[in-house]
C-alpha positions in Angstrom: 2.9 -21.4 -23.4 2.9 -21.1 -27.1 2.6 -17.6 -28.6 0.1 -17.4 -31.4 1.1 -15.3 -34.5 -0.9 -12.1 -34.2 -3.4 -10.9 -36.8 -1.4 -7.8 -37.2 1.7 -9.8 -38.1 -0.2 -11.6 -40.8 -1.4 -8.3 -42.2 2.2 -6.9 -42.1 3.5 -10.0 -43.8 0.9 -9.8 -46.6 1.7 -6.1 -47.2 5.4 -6.9 -47.2 5.0 -9.7 -49.8 2.7 -7.6 -52.0 5.1 -4.6 -51.9 7.7 -6.9 -53.4 5.6 -8.1 -56.3 3.1 -5.3 -57.1 3.1 -1.6 -57.7 0.1 -0.9 -55.4 2.4 1.5 -53.5 -0.1 4.1 -52.3 -2.7 1.6 -51.2 -0.3 -0.6 -49.4 1.5 2.3 -47.7 -1.8 3.7 -46.4 -3.0 0.2 -45.3 0.3 -0.4 -43.4 0.1 2.8 -41.5 -3.6 2.4 -40.7 -2.9 -1.1 -39.4 -0.2 0.3 -37.2 -2.5 3.0 -35.8 -5.2 0.3 -34.9 -2.5 -1.9 -33.4 -1.2 0.9 -31.2 -4.7 1.7 -30.0 -5.5 -2.0 -29.4 -2.4 -2.6 -27.3 -2.9 0.5 -25.1 -3.9 -0.9 -21.7 -2.8 -4.4 -22.6 0.9 -4.1 -23.0 3.9 -1.9 -23.6 3.4 0.1 -26.8 7.0 0.9 -27.9 7.9 -1.1 -30.9 4.6 -0.2 -32.5 5.3 3.5 -31.9 8.7 3.1 -33.5 7.1 1.4 -36.5 4.3 3.9 -36.8 6.7 6.9 -36.7 8.8 5.2 -39.4 5.8 4.5 -41.6 4.5 8.1 -41.2 7.6 10.0 -42.0 8.9 7.6 -44.7 5.6 6.6 -46.4 2.7 8.9 -45.6 4.6 12.2 -45.9 6.2 11.2 -49.2 2.7 10.3 -50.5 1.6 13.8 -49.6 4.7 15.1 -51.4 4.0 13.3 -54.6 0.3 14.2 -54.6 0.3 17.7 -53.2 3.7 19.3 -52.9 5.1 18.1 -56.2 6.8 20.1 -59.0 3.4 21.8 -59.8 3.2 23.3 -56.3 4.5 26.8 -56.1 6.0 26.5 -52.6 7.6 23.2 -53.3 9.3 24.7 -56.4 10.5 27.9 -54.6 12.1 25.9 -51.8 13.0 22.9 -53.9 11.1 20.6 -51.5 9.5 18.3 -54.0 10.5 14.6 -54.0 13.6 14.3 -56.2 13.0 10.9 -57.8 9.9 9.4 -59.4 7.4 7.8 -57.1 7.9 4.3 -58.4 11.6 4.6 -57.8 11.1 5.8 -54.2 8.3 3.4 -53.2 9.7 0.3 -54.9 12.5 0.5 -52.3 11.0 2.4 -49.3 7.7 0.4 -49.1 9.1 -3.1 -48.9 12.0 -1.9 -46.6 9.6 -0.2 -44.2 7.1 -3.1 -44.4 9.8 -5.6 -43.6 11.1 -3.4 -40.8 7.5 -3.3 -39.3 7.0 -7.0 -39.8 10.1 -8.1 -37.9 10.1 -5.3 -35.3 6.4 -5.9 -34.3 6.6 -9.7 -34.3 5.1 -10.8 -31.0 7.5 -11.0 -28.1 6.7 -13.8 -25.6 7.7 -17.2 -24.3 6.8 -19.2 -21.2 9.4 -17.1 -19.3 8.6 -13.5 -20.4 6.1 -11.4 -22.3 5.5 -7.7 -22.9 1.7 -8.0 -22.4 -0.9 -9.9 -20.5 -0.4 -11.8 -17.2 3.4 -11.8 -17.2 3.6 -8.1 -17.7 1.0 -7.4 -14.9 2.9 -9.8 -12.6 6.2 -8.0 -13.4 4.5 -4.6 -12.6 3.0 -6.0 -9.4 6.4 -7.4 -8.4 8.0 -4.0 -9.2 5.5 -2.3 -6.9 6.3 -4.7 -4.1 10.1 -3.9 -4.5 9.4 -0.2 -4.5 7.7 -0.5 -1.1 11.1 -1.3 0.4 12.6 1.9 -0.9 9.8 4.5 -1.0 12.1 7.5 -1.7 14.1 5.8 -4.5 12.0 7.4 -7.3 12.4 10.9 -5.7 16.1 10.5 -5.6 16.2 9.6 -9.3 14.0 12.5 -10.2 16.1 15.0 -8.2 19.5 13.5 -9.3 18.5 13.4 -13.0 17.3 17.0 -12.9 20.7 18.1 -11.4 22.6 16.2 -14.0 20.6 17.9 -16.7 22.0 21.3 -15.6 25.5 20.0 -15.1 25.5 18.4 -18.6 24.8 21.8 -20.2 28.1 23.1 -18.8 30.3 20.2 -20.0 32.1 19.6 -23.3 30.0 17.8 -25.9 32.2 14.8 -25.8 31.1 13.9 -22.2 27.6 15.3 -22.2 25.9 12.1 -23.2 27.2 10.2 -20.1 25.6 12.9 -17.9 22.5 13.1 -20.0 22.0 9.3 -19.3 21.6 10.2 -15.6 19.0 12.8 -16.7 17.2 10.2 -18.8 17.3 8.0 -15.6 15.0 10.5 -14.0 12.2 9.2 -16.3 12.7 5.8 -14.8 12.3 7.6 -11.4 9.1 9.2 -12.7 7.7 5.7 -13.3 9.0 4.6 -9.8 6.9 7.4 -8.3 4.0 6.7 -10.6 3.6 3.2 -9.3 4.0 4.1 -5.7 0.4 4.9 -5.1 0.8 5.5 -1.4 3.8 7.9 -1.6 3.3 11.1 0.2 3.1 14.2 -2.1 3.2 11.8 -5.0 1.1 14.1 -7.3 3.3 17.1 -6.6 6.5 15.2 -7.6 4.8 14.0 -10.8 3.3 17.3 -11.8 6.5 19.2 -10.8 8.7 17.0 -13.0 6.3 17.2 -15.8 6.2 21.0 -15.6 10.0 21.0 -15.5 10.2 19.0 -18.8 7.7 21.1 -20.6 9.1 24.5 -19.4 12.6 23.4 -20.2 11.5 22.4 -23.7 9.9 25.8 -24.2 12.9 27.6 -22.8 15.3 25.9 -25.1 13.1 25.6 -28.1 14.0 21.9 -28.2 11.0 19.6 -27.9 12.5 16.2 -28.8 12.8 14.9 -25.2 9.4 16.1 -24.2 7.7 14.6 -27.3 9.5 11.3 -27.8 10.2 10.4 -24.2 6.5 10.9 -23.5 5.8 8.3 -26.2 7.8 5.7 -24.3 6.0 6.5 -21.1 2.5 6.7 -22.6 1.6 3.0 -22.5 2.6 2.7 -18.8 -0.2 5.2 -18.0 -2.8 3.0 -19.7 -1.7 -0.4 -18.3 -4.6 -2.2 -16.6 -7.2 0.4 -17.6 -10.2 -0.5 -19.7 -10.8 2.2 -22.3 -13.0 2.1 -25.4 -11.4 2.2 -28.8 -13.2 5.5 -29.4 -11.7 7.1 -26.3 -8.2 5.9 -27.2 -8.7 7.2 -30.8 -9.8 10.6 -29.5 -6.6 10.8 -27.3 -4.5 9.6 -30.1 -5.9 12.3 -32.5 -5.5 14.9 -29.8 -1.8 14.0 -29.4 -1.1 14.1 -33.1 -2.9 17.5 -33.3 -0.7 18.9 -30.5 2.5 17.6 -32.1 1.5 19.1 -35.5 0.6 22.4 -33.9 4.0 22.6 -32.1 5.7 21.7 -35.3 3.9 24.6 -37.1 5.0 27.3 -34.7 8.4 25.9 -33.8 10.3 27.7 -36.6 8.8 31.1 -35.7 9.4 30.5 -32.0 13.1 29.6 -32.6 13.7 32.7 -34.8 12.3 34.9 -32.0 14.1 33.3 -29.1 17.4 31.7 -30.3 19.1 35.0 -31.1 19.5 35.7 -27.3 17.9 39.1 -27.5 14.4 38.1 -26.4 13.7 39.4 -22.9 10.1 38.5 -22.5 8.5 35.4 -21.0 9.1 32.5 -23.4 6.2 30.5 -22.1 3.8 33.4 -22.7 5.3 33.8 -26.2 4.9 30.1 -26.9 1.2 30.1 -25.8 0.5 33.3 -27.8 2.0 31.8 -31.0 -0.2 28.7 -30.5 -3.3 30.9 -29.9 -2.5 33.0 -33.0 -2.1 29.8 -35.1 -5.4 28.4 -34.0 -7.2 31.7 -34.6 -5.9 31.8 -38.2 -8.8 30.4 -40.3 -6.3 29.1 -42.9 -3.8 27.4 -40.6 -4.8 24.0 -41.9 -4.6 24.9 -45.5 -2.1 23.3 -47.9 0.1 26.4 -47.8 0.1 26.6 -44.0 0.8 22.8 -43.8 3.9 23.2 -46.0 6.4 24.0 -43.2 5.2 21.0 -41.2 5.5 18.9 -44.3 9.1 20.0 -44.9 10.1 19.2 -41.3 8.6 15.7 -41.0 9.0 14.4 -44.6 11.9 12.1 -44.1 11.3 10.7 -47.6 12.6 14.0 -49.1 16.1 13.3 -47.6 15.9 9.7 -48.8 15.0 10.9 -52.3 18.1 13.1 -52.3 20.1 9.9 -51.5 18.4 8.0 -54.3 19.1 10.9 -56.7 22.8 10.8 -55.8 23.3 7.0 -55.7 24.2 5.3 -58.0 23.9 8.0 -60.7 26.7 10.2 -59.3 28.3 7.9 -56.8 28.4 4.1 -56.9 26.8 2.1 -54.1 29.6 1.9 -51.5 28.9 -1.7 -50.4 28.3 -0.6 -46.8 31.9 0.5 -46.2 30.9 3.7 -44.4 27.8 2.1 -42.7 29.8 -0.8 -41.3 32.5 1.7 -40.1 29.7 3.6 -38.2 28.3 0.5 -36.7 31.8 -0.7 -35.6 32.4 2.7 -34.0 29.4 2.2 -31.8 31.1 -0.8 -30.2 34.4 0.9 -29.4 34.7 3.7 -26.8 36.2 6.9 -28.1 39.1 6.6 -25.7 40.3 3.6 -27.7 39.3 5.1 -31.1 39.9 8.9 -30.8 39.0 9.6 -34.5 36.0 7.3 -34.8 33.1 8.6 -36.9 30.7 11.1 -35.3 27.0 10.5 -35.2 24.9 13.2 -36.7 23.1 14.5 -39.7 25.6 17.1 -40.9 28.2 14.6 -42.0 25.6 12.1 -43.3 23.8 14.7 -45.3 27.1 15.7 -46.9 28.2 12.2 -47.8 24.9 10.5 -48.7 22.7 13.4 -49.9 25.4 15.8 -51.2 23.9 18.6 -49.2 25.8 20.9 -46.8 23.7 22.0 -43.8 24.4 24.7 -41.2 22.3 26.1 -38.4 19.7 23.3 -38.5 19.6 19.6 -38.1 18.4 16.7 -40.3 19.6 13.3 -41.3 19.1 10.7 -44.1 17.8 8.0 -41.7 18.8 4.4 -41.7 16.9 3.8 -44.9 18.9 6.4 -46.7 22.1 4.9 -45.4 21.0 1.4 -46.4 20.1 2.5 -50.0 23.4 4.2 -50.6 25.2 1.2 -49.2 23.4 -1.8 -50.8 20.9 -0.5 -53.4 17.1 -1.1 -53.3 17.0 -4.8 -52.4 19.9 -4.7 -50.0 18.2 -1.8 -48.2 15.2 -4.1 -47.6 17.5 -6.7 -46.0 19.3 -4.1 -43.9 16.1 -2.6 -42.5 14.9 -6.1 -41.5 18.2 -6.8 -39.7 17.9 -3.4 -38.0 14.4 -4.4 -36.8 15.7 -7.7 -35.6 18.4 -6.0 -33.5 15.9 -3.6 -31.9 13.5 -6.4 -31.2 16.2 -8.6 -29.7 17.4 -5.7 -27.4 13.8 -5.1 -26.3 13.0 -8.8 -25.7 16.2 -9.3 -23.8 15.2 -6.5 -21.4 11.9 -8.3 -20.8 13.7 -11.6 -20.2 15.9 -9.9 -17.6 12.9 -8.2 -16.0 11.7 -11.7 -14.9 14.5 -11.5 -12.3 14.8 -7.8 -12.0 11.3 -6.3 -12.1 12.3 -2.6 -11.8 14.2 -3.0 -15.1 10.9 -2.5 -16.9 10.8 1.1 -15.8 14.1 1.8 -17.6 12.6 1.1 -21.0 12.3 4.9 -21.6 16.1 5.3 -20.9 17.2 2.5 -23.2 14.9 3.1 -26.1 14.2 6.8 -26.1 16.4 7.6 -29.1 15.1 4.6 -30.9 11.6 6.0 -30.9 12.4 8.4 -33.7 14.7 5.9 -35.5 13.3 6.9 -38.9 14.8 10.4 -38.6 18.2 9.6 -37.1 21.0 7.3 -38.3 22.2 3.7 -37.7 25.1 4.9 -35.6 22.9 6.8 -33.2 20.5 3.9 -32.9 23.3 1.4 -32.0 25.0 4.0 -29.8 21.9 4.8 -27.8 20.9 1.2 -27.2 24.3 -0.2 -26.4 25.5 2.8 -24.3 22.2 2.9 -22.4 22.4 -0.8 -21.8 25.9 -0.5 -20.5 24.9 2.5 -18.3 22.0 0.6 -16.8 24.2 -2.4 -16.2 26.9 -0.3 -14.4 24.2 1.3 -12.2 22.8 -2.1 -11.4 26.3 -3.4 -10.4 27.2 -0.3 -8.4 23.8 0.6 -6.8 21.7 -2.6 -7.0 19.1 -1.0 -4.6 18.1 1.2 -7.5 16.7 -2.0 -9.0 15.5 -3.7 -5.9 18.6 -5.7 -5.2 21.0 -6.0 -2.3 24.8 -6.0 -2.6 25.9 -8.7 -0.2 29.6 -8.9 -1.3 31.6 -7.5 -4.2 30.2 -8.5 -7.5 27.2 -10.3 -6.1 23.7 -8.8 -6.4 20.7 -10.6 -4.7 17.1 -10.0 -5.6 14.9 -11.2 -2.7 12.6 -13.6 -4.5 10.4 -14.5 -1.5 9.1 -10.9 -1.3 8.0 -11.0 -4.9 5.7 -14.0 -4.8 2.4 -12.3 -5.4 -0.8 -13.3 -7.3 -1.3 -12.3 -10.9 -3.9 -9.6 -11.7 -4.4 -10.1 -15.5 -4.4 -7.1 -17.8 -7.6 -6.7 -19.9 -7.6 -8.6 -23.1 
């Protein structure tokens, strides 16, 4: 079966080429993000919407928010001047690099995945889902065990040193695979209670800790699974999409105040009640959607500001480093810390100091892969780097689908493997590589040690058998 080039890929390619030869920056940036929104809505119900979400997030924080910065929160804006949050380089300097880099990233990341052996939409995907449900019937309590085990690991991880926390958090992330196991076991007793209970646990934990990253971005990786096989109008999907964006922006608007009140350790009231009351107060404020009220949200999600700090620093103050630091970071993701004790740390504090010349304390931010690429290779080199990064993510994603042709339950581990890639625009290259490679290794080790978690049977050491005869079921096509 030949895979046709999608209309969206053609549009992405046109925008990419125009971004290289014209200065229509604002128009092309808006067109790219609008195209991604339509693409996300179109694919809901037809396939897995992960790469498109990654691309949309990247376009929003690196293109749309900087556009707002140049047009609204510029040097003429009082709040932007007071907090020094205006874009630090001229718009043509920023977009002449950022637009083709993001457009190239989108083009290669969202290029259709599909061969005669595997696909992430259509009949193959539905057949893989049906096969996975057949496998789950042999182990009806498997999803419950993953949910419970992951929840326990979450609490254990909080008591461990930071150096080993990630390994235990991977077991916690595995509970989201268990959530999908339970979701697709329609006949499981008390199924709704397990789903609602775990969902409530995630939301309440996020409110208690004031950390909403897992709740927000993990839900994005799960979102498309809930729509698979359902026929919904574009209008309905648009309403749900707008509602989701509205909720995310609302949470972002109250998060700073909520953290100030609760992170000191002196708050003795009910945090959930406080959170709801802050949301109600925000909604009751007639000016909560004004430009001034939007400014805190803008400062938190405008990744372009951090990138502009890098552009201001390189090469005027420091010469492009040729990727020496970036390659060191990528290499460190391939070597366990036990063999390289002083390997580079992932995180925004070190990157902001080196790339942006800014020392941060008490809060978290990062320059993003685009900022790293610009400081390493300059404007054109950053475009090439972002394309290569997209190719790596797409390869990892397509490889998982290729393997799912033999191991159907592997599909439900997509949230585990790509959760930290969802917000790739705001993190760094080291974390992207670390999260994908370590998650892949974690899943492989689980598969080798406990193959029943993936529907296999361990007959003898080192051999895992997936019973093919039990998976031969008819295809129920997804809606086109």
